[in-house]
TORROLUM-719369 format. One line per field, with one value per residue: residue in three letters; x, y, z of N, C-alpha, C in turn. Coordinates in steps of 0.1 Angstrom, whole numbers. Example, Ala and Ser with C-alpha at 12.3 -4.5 7.8 and 13.67 -1.06 7.14 Angstrom:
<pts>
code = c(ala | ser)
n_east = c(132 | 128)
n_north = c(-57 | -22)
n_up = c(78 | 71)
ca_east = c(123 | 137)
ca_north = c(-45 | -11)
ca_up = c(78 | 71)
c_east = c(132 | 129)
c_north = c(-33 | 0)
c_up = c(78 | 79)
</pts>
This chain:
<pts>
code = c(unk | unk | unk | unk | unk | unk | unk | unk | unk | unk | unk | unk | unk | unk | unk | unk | unk | unk | unk | unk | unk | unk | unk | unk | unk | unk | unk | unk | unk | unk | unk | unk | unk | unk | unk | unk | unk | unk | unk | unk | unk | unk | unk | unk | unk | unk | unk | unk | unk | unk | unk | unk | unk | unk | unk | unk | unk | unk | unk | unk | unk | unk | unk | unk | unk | unk | unk | unk | unk | unk | unk | unk | unk | unk | unk | unk | unk | unk)
n_east = c(57 | 36 | 7 | -25 | -48 | -79 | -88 | -108 | -108 | -104 | -93 | -69 | -56 | -53 | -36 | -14 | -5 | 2 | 23 | 42 | 47 | 58 | 79 | 80 | 77 | 48 | 42 | 54 | 40 | 14 | 18 | 26 | 2 | -17 | -5 | -8 | -36 | -42 | -30 | -46 | -70 | -64 | -64 | -56 | -31 | -16 | -19 | -5 | 20 | 27 | 26 | 48 | 69 | 69 | 74 | 100 | 114 | 105 | 83 | 72 | 85 | 66 | 61 | 66 | 45 | 23 | 27 | 27 | 1 | -15 | -8 | -17 | -45 | -53 | -54 | -75 | -107 | -137)
n_north = c(-182 | -197 | -188 | -189 | -167 | -152 | -124 | -96 | -83 | -55 | -47 | -62 | -50 | -23 | -27 | -38 | -16 | 1 | -14 | -14 | 13 | 18 | 2 | -24 | -59 | -79 | -97 | -85 | -61 | -71 | -84 | -63 | -48 | -66 | -70 | -44 | -43 | -64 | -53 | -31 | -43 | -56 | -45 | -51 | -62 | -40 | -24 | -40 | -40 | -13 | -10 | -27 | -13 | 11 | 0 | -9 | 14 | 34 | 60 | 85 | 119 | 144 | 169 | 161 | 143 | 160 | 179 | 161 | 149 | 172 | 178 | 155 | 156 | 178 | 167 | 149 | 141 | 151)
n_up = c(-58 | -83 | -100 | -116 | -131 | -141 | -159 | -167 | -200 | -204 | -179 | -179 | -201 | -192 | -170 | -183 | -197 | -176 | -164 | -185 | -187 | -162 | -163 | -153 | -146 | -155 | -135 | -113 | -111 | -106 | -82 | -65 | -66 | -55 | -30 | -19 | -18 | 0 | 23 | 27 | 34 | 57 | 84 | 110 | 108 | 99 | 121 | 140 | 129 | 131 | 159 | 165 | 154 | 169 | 194 | 189 | 182 | 199 | 211 | 188 | 185 | 201 | 187 | 161 | 156 | 159 | 138 | 116 | 118 | 114 | 88 | 74 | 80 | 64 | 39 | 39 | 30 | 44)
ca_east = c(47 | 29 | -8 | -32 | -60 | -86 | -91 | -115 | -99 | -101 | -84 | -56 | -50 | -49 | -25 | -3 | 0 | 9 | 35 | 51 | 51 | 65 | 91 | 79 | 71 | 34 | 42 | 58 | 29 | 3 | 23 | 25 | -12 | -23 | 1 | -15 | -50 | -42 | -27 | -58 | -80 | -59 | -60 | -50 | -17 | -10 | -18 | 5 | 33 | 30 | 30 | 62 | 78 | 69 | 81 | 115 | 120 | 100 | 72 | 77 | 84 | 52 | 60 | 65 | 31 | 14 | 28 | 22 | -13 | -21 | -6 | -26 | -59 | -55 | -56 | -86 | -121 | -147)
ca_north = c(-192 | -193 | -190 | -185 | -159 | -147 | -110 | -90 | -77 | -41 | -46 | -67 | -40 | -12 | -32 | -39 | -2 | 6 | -22 | -9 | 27 | 17 | -7 | -35 | -71 | -81 | -104 | -75 | -52 | -78 | -87 | -50 | -45 | -75 | -67 | -32 | -47 | -72 | -44 | -22 | -51 | -63 | -34 | -56 | -64 | -27 | -19 | -48 | -35 | 0 | -13 | -32 | -2 | 20 | -8 | -10 | 28 | 44 | 69 | 96 | 132 | 150 | 179 | 154 | 138 | 171 | 183 | 150 | 148 | 184 | 177 | 145 | 161 | 187 | 159 | 140 | 147 | 147)
ca_up = c(-61 | -95 | -100 | -129 | -128 | -152 | -158 | -178 | -210 | -201 | -167 | -183 | -210 | -184 | -162 | -192 | -200 | -164 | -163 | -195 | -183 | -149 | -166 | -144 | -152 | -152 | -122 | -103 | -110 | -100 | -68 | -58 | -65 | -45 | -16 | -14 | -15 | 12 | 34 | 30 | 40 | 69 | 93 | 122 | 105 | 99 | 135 | 147 | 124 | 137 | 173 | 166 | 151 | 181 | 204 | 186 | 181 | 209 | 206 | 180 | 191 | 200 | 177 | 148 | 155 | 157 | 124 | 106 | 119 | 108 | 73 | 70 | 80 | 53 | 27 | 41 | 27 | 55)
c_east = c(39 | 14 | -14 | -45 | -66 | -90 | -99 | -105 | -95 | -91 | -70 | -49 | -45 | -36 | -13 | 3 | 8 | 22 | 46 | 56 | 60 | 78 | 92 | 73 | 56 | 33 | 45 | 46 | 17 | 6 | 21 | 10 | -19 | -18 | -6 | -30 | -51 | -39 | -39 | -69 | -76 | -55 | -53 | -35 | -10 | -9 | -6 | 19 | 37 | 33 | 44 | 72 | 80 | 77 | 96 | 121 | 115 | 89 | 78 | 76 | 70 | 51 | 59 | 50 | 21 | 14 | 23 | 7 | -20 | -20 | -16 | -40 | -62 | -58 | -68 | -99 | -130 | -160)
c_north = c(-187 | -196 | -185 | -178 | -155 | -133 | -105 | -83 | -63 | -39 | -51 | -56 | -28 | -16 | -33 | -26 | 3 | -1 | -17 | 4 | 27 | 8 | -18 | -47 | -72 | -87 | -94 | -66 | -59 | -81 | -74 | -46 | -54 | -73 | -54 | -35 | -54 | -62 | -35 | -30 | -59 | -53 | -39 | -58 | -51 | -22 | -27 | -43 | -22 | -1 | -18 | -21 | 8 | 13 | -8 | 4 | 38 | 53 | 81 | 109 | 138 | 160 | 172 | 149 | 149 | 176 | 173 | 149 | 160 | 183 | 167 | 149 | 170 | 180 | 150 | 147 | 141 | 146)
c_up = c(-74 | -93 | -113 | -125 | -141 | -149 | -169 | -187 | -207 | -189 | -171 | -192 | -202 | -176 | -171 | -195 | -188 | -162 | -172 | -191 | -171 | -151 | -155 | -151 | -148 | -138 | -111 | -100 | -102 | -85 | -60 | -56 | -54 | -31 | -11 | -10 | -2 | 24 | 37 | 36 | 52 | 79 | 106 | 120 | 104 | 113 | 142 | 142 | 130 | 152 | 175 | 164 | 162 | 192 | 202 | 186 | 191 | 203 | 198 | 188 | 190 | 189 | 163 | 146 | 152 | 143 | 114 | 106 | 112 | 93 | 68 | 69 | 69 | 40 | 28 | 38 | 38 | 49)
</pts>
């Protein structure tokens, strides 16, 4: 779907540089950015997706969960 948006000049220029560096089209960059923004602001959808994944694949091994949790907690600022 096509849409038109207005951006501040500085945001547009920074996005252009990122798109060029990443070898992505402007549309692809904006789509990925908006997809990430929507995911961050739709926690219910993330929870539903995780619930579906667990339902389809079963609960993860306890050891994996313990190690992954410990690793994640070392990167979180409290």
